[in-house]
SENU-83002 format. One record per residue (C-alpha): residue number from 1; y, x, z. Coordinates in nm, 4 decimals. Layout:
N
- num | c2 | c1 | c3
- NUM | Y | X | Z $
...
END
This chain:
98
- num | c2 | c1 | c3
- 1 | 0.0000 | 0.0000 | 0.0000 $
- 2 | 0.3417 | 0.1362 | -0.0939 $
- 3 | 0.6347 | 0.1412 | 0.1427 $
- 4 | 0.9355 | -0.0821 | 0.0793 $
- 5 | 1.2494 | 0.0854 | -0.0538 $
- 6 | 1.5900 | 0.0308 | 0.1021 $
- 7 | 1.9225 | 0.1650 | -0.0243 $
- 8 | 2.2049 | 0.2762 | 0.2001 $
- 9 | 2.5252 | 0.0930 | 0.1012 $
- 10 | 2.6715 | 0.4299 | -0.0008 $
- 11 | 2.3798 | 0.4857 | -0.2388 $
- 12 | 2.4498 | 0.1481 | -0.4002 $
- 13 | 2.8141 | 0.2563 | -0.4333 $
- 14 | 2.6982 | 0.5808 | -0.5999 $
- 15 | 2.4950 | 0.3846 | -0.8543 $
- 16 | 2.7790 | 0.1408 | -0.9234 $
- 17 | 3.0278 | 0.4250 | -0.9743 $
- 18 | 2.7985 | 0.6150 | -1.2115 $
- 19 | 2.7273 | 0.2958 | -1.4045 $
- 20 | 3.1024 | 0.2376 | -1.4460 $
- 21 | 3.1527 | 0.5942 | -1.5729 $
- 22 | 2.8788 | 0.5586 | -1.8343 $
- 23 | 3.0045 | 0.2160 | -1.9426 $
- 24 | 3.3570 | 0.3574 | -1.9804 $
- 25 | 3.2246 | 0.6405 | -2.1986 $
- 26 | 3.0159 | 0.4162 | -2.4182 $
- 27 | 2.9575 | 0.0447 | -2.3670 $
- 28 | 2.5881 | -0.0166 | -2.3043 $
- 29 | 2.5144 | 0.3346 | -2.1736 $
- 30 | 2.5172 | 0.2146 | -1.8134 $
- 31 | 2.2037 | 0.0067 | -1.8642 $
- 32 | 1.9800 | 0.3039 | -1.9542 $
- 33 | 2.1213 | 0.4821 | -1.6492 $
- 34 | 2.0214 | 0.1907 | -1.4252 $
- 35 | 1.6771 | 0.1877 | -1.5862 $
- 36 | 1.6390 | 0.5622 | -1.5219 $
- 37 | 1.7262 | 0.5097 | -1.1549 $
- 38 | 1.4815 | 0.2185 | -1.1271 $
- 39 | 1.2061 | 0.4195 | -1.2967 $
- 40 | 1.2566 | 0.7164 | -1.0641 $
- 41 | 1.2654 | 0.4972 | -0.7524 $
- 42 | 0.9423 | 0.3270 | -0.8644 $
- 43 | 0.7858 | 0.6694 | -0.9066 $
- 44 | 0.9077 | 0.7717 | -0.5603 $
- 45 | 0.7608 | 0.4529 | -0.4154 $
- 46 | 0.4253 | 0.5210 | -0.5791 $
- 47 | 0.4134 | 0.8833 | -0.4608 $
- 48 | 0.6800 | 0.9614 | -0.1971 $
- 49 | 0.5660 | 1.3217 | -0.1433 $
- 50 | 0.5961 | 1.4117 | -0.5122 $
- 51 | 0.9394 | 1.5735 | -0.4772 $
- 52 | 1.0304 | 1.8615 | -0.2515 $
- 53 | 1.2508 | 1.8652 | 0.0534 $
- 54 | 1.6061 | 1.9919 | 0.0130 $
- 55 | 1.7380 | 1.9424 | 0.3652 $
- 56 | 1.5026 | 1.8678 | 0.6529 $
- 57 | 1.3150 | 1.5507 | 0.5628 $
- 58 | 1.5441 | 1.4602 | 0.2701 $
- 59 | 1.3832 | 1.4914 | -0.0724 $
- 60 | 1.5477 | 1.5154 | -0.4149 $
- 61 | 1.4194 | 1.3512 | -0.7341 $
- 62 | 1.6176 | 1.4300 | -1.0504 $
- 63 | 1.6551 | 1.1709 | -1.3233 $
- 64 | 1.5202 | 1.2603 | -1.6661 $
- 65 | 1.7906 | 1.1632 | -1.9112 $
- 66 | 2.0926 | 1.1761 | -1.6826 $
- 67 | 2.2206 | 1.4648 | -1.4650 $
- 68 | 2.1795 | 1.2668 | -1.1429 $
- 69 | 1.9553 | 1.3155 | -0.8419 $
- 70 | 1.8064 | 1.0514 | -0.6108 $
- 71 | 1.8130 | 1.1753 | -0.2512 $
- 72 | 1.5709 | 0.9933 | -0.0250 $
- 73 | 1.3848 | 1.0082 | 0.3013 $
- 74 | 1.0347 | 0.8792 | 0.3768 $
- 75 | 1.0186 | 0.7025 | 0.7102 $
- 76 | 0.7253 | 0.5427 | 0.8900 $
- 77 | 0.7923 | 0.1936 | 0.7549 $
- 78 | 1.0155 | 0.2461 | 0.4515 $
- 79 | 1.1640 | 0.4772 | 0.1935 $
- 80 | 1.5377 | 0.5154 | 0.2385 $
- 81 | 1.7531 | 0.5970 | -0.0651 $
- 82 | 2.0395 | 0.8014 | 0.0768 $
- 83 | 2.2362 | 0.8887 | -0.2365 $
- 84 | 2.2287 | 0.8926 | -0.6154 $
- 85 | 2.4695 | 1.1663 | -0.7142 $
- 86 | 2.5523 | 1.3969 | -1.0009 $
- 87 | 2.3512 | 1.7177 | -0.9796 $
- 88 | 2.6663 | 1.9303 | -0.9782 $
- 89 | 2.8287 | 1.7414 | -0.6939 $
- 90 | 2.8442 | 1.9158 | -0.3591 $
- 91 | 2.5545 | 1.8347 | -0.1302 $
- 92 | 2.7968 | 1.7862 | 0.1577 $
- 93 | 2.8811 | 1.4464 | 0.0061 $
- 94 | 2.5415 | 1.2999 | 0.0898 $
- 95 | 2.4522 | 1.5177 | 0.3895 $
- 96 | 2.6969 | 1.3284 | 0.6082 $
- 97 | 2.4825 | 1.0185 | 0.5479 $
- 98 | 2.1736 | 1.1534 | 0.7228 $
END
């Protein structure tokens, strides 16, 4: 049985902001971004230990087509999505969330 996934509100804000950037660049490009996030989160849910730790118990799963990383933590009863941020963004942005 897979663990349920929850998103911190800040992670939802990250996704919304990235979506808006891609839509501003090219209308319709935000949808493939959302699909890439959903695909990666489904993969994380199926195999939470697949990606390595980057800071304590926080793991990082890069997206394939987009330069973003899903930061998450596996807890006893759930998988917590902490952030979805550009790979070049400073890690201090999401570290304050843990």
